[in-house]
C-alpha positions as CSV (number, residue, x, y, z in Angstrom):
1,M,-0.8,4.7,6.8
2,Q,-3.1,1.8,5.8
3,I,-4.5,-0.4,8.6
4,H,-3.6,-3.8,7.0
5,Y,-0.1,-2.4,6.9
6,R,-0.1,-1.1,10.2
7,I,-1.0,-4.4,11.5
8,Q,1.4,-6.1,9.6
9,R,4.2,-4.1,10.4
10,F,3.1,-4.5,14.1
11,I,2.9,-8.0,14.4
12,I,6.5,-8.7,12.0
13,K,8.2,-5.9,14.2
14,N,7.3,-7.6,17.5
15,L,8.0,-11.1,15.8
16,L,11.5,-9.7,15.0
17,R,12.3,-8.0,18.1
18,I,14.3,-10.4,19.8
19,Y,16.4,-11.0,16.8
20,I,16.7,-7.9,14.8
21,R,17.0,-4.9,17.0
22,L,16.0,-1.9,14.8
23,T,17.3,2.0,15.5
24,V,15.9,5.3,13.5
25,K,17.7,8.6,13.8
26,G,16.2,11.8,12.4
27,K,12.8,10.5,11.9
28,E,12.0,14.4,12.3
29,N,13.8,15.1,8.7
30,V,10.7,12.7,7.3
31,P,8.1,15.3,6.1
32,S,4.3,14.4,7.7
33,Q,2.6,14.3,4.2
34,G,2.5,14.6,0.5
35,S,4.6,12.7,-1.6
36,V,8.4,11.8,-1.0
37,L,11.2,9.9,-2.5
38,V,13.1,8.1,-0.4
39,A,16.8,7.6,-1.6
40,A,18.4,4.6,0.4
41,N,21.8,2.8,-0.2
42,H,21.3,-1.0,-0.8
43,C,23.3,-3.7,0.8
44,S,21.0,-6.8,1.7
45,Y,17.6,-8.1,1.1
46,L,16.9,-7.0,4.5
47,D,16.9,-3.3,3.4
48,P,13.4,-3.1,2.0
49,P,11.1,-4.9,4.7
50,L,13.6,-3.3,7.8
51,L,13.0,0.2,6.2
52,G,9.5,-0.7,5.9
53,L,9.5,-1.6,10.1
54,G,11.1,1.6,11.1
55,F,10.0,4.3,8.6
56,P,7.4,6.7,10.1
57,R,5.4,6.4,7.1
58,Q,4.1,3.8,4.4
59,I,6.6,3.3,1.9
60,T,5.9,1.8,-1.3
61,Y,8.4,-0.5,-3.3
62,L,9.6,-0.7,-6.8
63,A,10.7,-4.4,-6.3
64,K,12.5,-6.5,-8.5
65,E,10.4,-8.8,-10.6
66,E,11.8,-12.2,-9.1
67,L,10.8,-11.3,-5.7
68,F,7.1,-11.4,-6.4
69,S,7.9,-15.3,-7.0
70,I,9.2,-16.2,-3.3
71,P,6.7,-17.7,-1.7
72,F,5.2,-15.2,1.3
73,L,7.7,-12.5,0.6
74,G,6.0,-12.1,-3.2
75,W,2.7,-11.7,-1.1
76,W,3.7,-9.2,1.4
77,L,4.8,-6.9,-1.4
78,K,1.6,-7.5,-3.3
79,S,0.1,-6.4,-0.4
80,V,1.5,-3.3,0.7
81,G,1.0,-1.8,-2.8
82,S,4.6,-3.0,-4.5
83,Y,5.1,-2.8,-8.4
84,P,7.3,-5.2,-9.9
85,V,10.3,-3.7,-11.9
86,A,12.2,-5.7,-14.8
87,R,15.0,-5.0,-14.2
88,G,18.0,-3.7,-16.9
89,K,15.0,-3.7,-19.3
90,G,14.3,0.1,-19.4
91,D,11.2,-0.2,-19.0
92,I,8.8,3.0,-19.6
93,R,5.8,1.3,-17.4
94,V,8.1,1.6,-14.4
95,L,8.6,5.3,-14.6
96,K,4.9,5.8,-15.7
97,A,4.2,4.1,-12.5
98,A,6.5,5.6,-10.1
99,L,4.7,9.2,-11.5
100,R,1.6,7.7,-10.6
101,L,2.2,6.5,-6.9
102,L,4.1,10.3,-6.5
103,K,0.8,11.8,-7.6
104,E,-0.7,9.7,-5.2
105,D,1.2,11.5,-2.2
106,K,2.9,7.8,-1.6
107,T,6.4,7.5,0.2
108,L,8.1,5.7,-2.6
109,L,11.5,3.7,-1.8
110,I,14.1,3.5,-4.6
111,F,17.1,2.4,-4.4
112,P,19.4,5.0,-6.7
113,E,22.3,2.1,-7.0
114,G,20.6,-0.3,-8.7
115,T,21.5,-3.3,-7.5
116,R,22.9,-4.1,-3.9
117,S,26.1,-3.4,-2.8
118,S,28.8,-6.4,-3.2
119,D,31.4,-4.9,-0.4
120,G,28.9,-2.8,1.9
121,Q,30.4,0.5,0.3
122,L,28.3,2.7,-1.8
123,Q,28.1,2.5,-5.1
124,T,27.6,5.2,-8.0
125,L,24.1,6.6,-8.1
126,E,22.3,5.9,-11.1
127,N,20.1,9.1,-12.6
128,G,16.5,7.6,-12.2
129,L,15.7,9.2,-9.1
130,A,17.0,12.2,-10.0
131,W,14.9,12.5,-13.4
132,L,11.8,11.8,-11.1
133,A,12.3,14.3,-8.8
134,L,13.4,16.8,-10.8
135,K,10.0,15.7,-13.2
136,T,7.7,16.2,-10.6
137,G,9.1,18.3,-8.1
138,V,8.9,15.7,-5.0
139,A,11.9,16.3,-2.3
140,V,14.2,13.2,-2.3
141,L,15.0,12.1,1.4
142,P,18.3,10.2,2.0
143,V,18.5,7.5,4.2
144,Y,21.7,5.6,5.0
145,T,21.4,1.8,6.0
146,A,24.0,0.3,8.5
147,D,24.7,-2.9,9.3
148,T,22.3,-4.8,7.1
149,F,25.0,-6.2,4.7
150,R,27.0,-7.1,8.4
151,L,23.9,-9.3,8.7
152,Y,22.9,-10.4,5.6
153,P,25.4,-10.0,2.6
154,R,25.3,-11.2,-0.9
155,S,27.1,-14.7,-0.1
156,A,24.9,-15.7,3.3
157,R,21.9,-17.8,3.2
158,F,20.0,-16.4,6.0
159,P,20.6,-13.4,8.1
160,K,22.6,-13.2,11.7
161,P,21.1,-11.6,14.5
162,G,22.0,-8.1,15.5
163,L,21.6,-4.5,15.5
164,V,20.4,-2.3,12.5
165,R,20.5,1.1,12.4
166,F,19.0,3.6,10.1
167,L,19.9,7.6,9.3
168,V,17.2,10.1,7.9
169,G,18.7,13.1,6.4
170,D,17.6,16.3,5.3
171,P,15.2,16.7,2.6
172,I,16.7,17.5,-0.8
173,I,14.3,19.7,-2.7
174,P,14.7,19.6,-6.5
175,V,14.6,23.2,-8.2
176,L,13.8,22.8,-12.4
177,D,15.5,25.2,-14.3
178,K,13.5,25.4,-17.2
179,D,16.1,27.0,-19.5
180,A,19.5,25.1,-18.4
181,D,19.9,21.9,-19.8
182,F,17.8,19.3,-18.2
183,S,20.1,16.3,-18.7
184,E,22.9,18.0,-16.9
185,Q,20.5,19.0,-13.9
186,V,19.7,15.2,-13.5
187,N,23.6,14.5,-13.2
188,C,23.9,17.4,-10.9
189,L,21.5,16.1,-8.7
190,T,22.3,12.8,-8.6
191,A,25.6,14.0,-7.3
192,Q,23.8,15.9,-4.6
193,I,21.9,12.9,-3.3
194,E,25.2,10.7,-3.7
195,S,27.3,13.3,-1.5
196,A,24.3,13.1,1.0
197,L,24.6,9.6,1.7
198,K,28.1,9.7,1.5
199,S,27.4,12.2,4.5
200,L,25.2,9.8,6.4
201,E,27.8,7.1,6.0
202,A,30.4,9.0,7.5
203,K,28.2,10.1,10.5
204,V,27.2,6.2,11.1
205,K,31.1,5.3,10.9
206,N,32.3,8.4,13.2
207,S,29.3,7.5,15.7
208,A,31.1,3.8,15.9
209,T,34.3,4.9,17.0
210,E,33.6,7.0,19.5
C-alpha cells in the first residue's frame, strides 16, 4: 500500500468516524498479494470511497470520467491511481488499462452492474468483469455493500450518518477451457459471480433479522 494512500485513508477514516461507521467482515478472504478483481454491488456514490477506507489492500478504481471534474473528488481519484471511464462508449482503452493494472498486481474494483442501483437491489450483471477474469486468470473477490443506499440514494443531495457494512466472500478462481466456447464461459462466470453476490446479500439480510 502506497504511503500517500495510507496517510489519506487514515485521515479521512478518522474524520468520518463520528459520521459514518464502517464494519468489514470476511477480511480473511482477501488474498495478501497478487492481482485481484473486486466485484461489488453498486448502490451509491459512497461505495468507492468507503470500500477504499475499509478494504485491507489498496484499491484501484475505474471511475466515470464525469467524477474527475468534481472538486476534491477528482483530485483524490487521480491521487490513488484511478482511471477515467467513458461510460457507454465501449472504449477499448478501458480494457487495456484494466489489463495493465492487473499485470501490476493491483486490486482492481469493478462494479459489474455497470451503474448504481435505483432501488438498492442487486441488478443483472454485465459480462466485462468475467471477460477480464478469464483473459487474465485473476481471482474474482465478491464484496457485498450494505446500507450505502439507505444513507445516500440517488435522490439524496447529501448522505445521512449511520453504519455501513461490507461482507467479503470467498475468491472465485476462473478456469479457462481453451476447447470450449469463450462467450459461453464468460456467461457462466458472470452467473457465478452474480450468485455469489446474491448469497452475500442474503447473509446480510438474515443477520439484520437475528
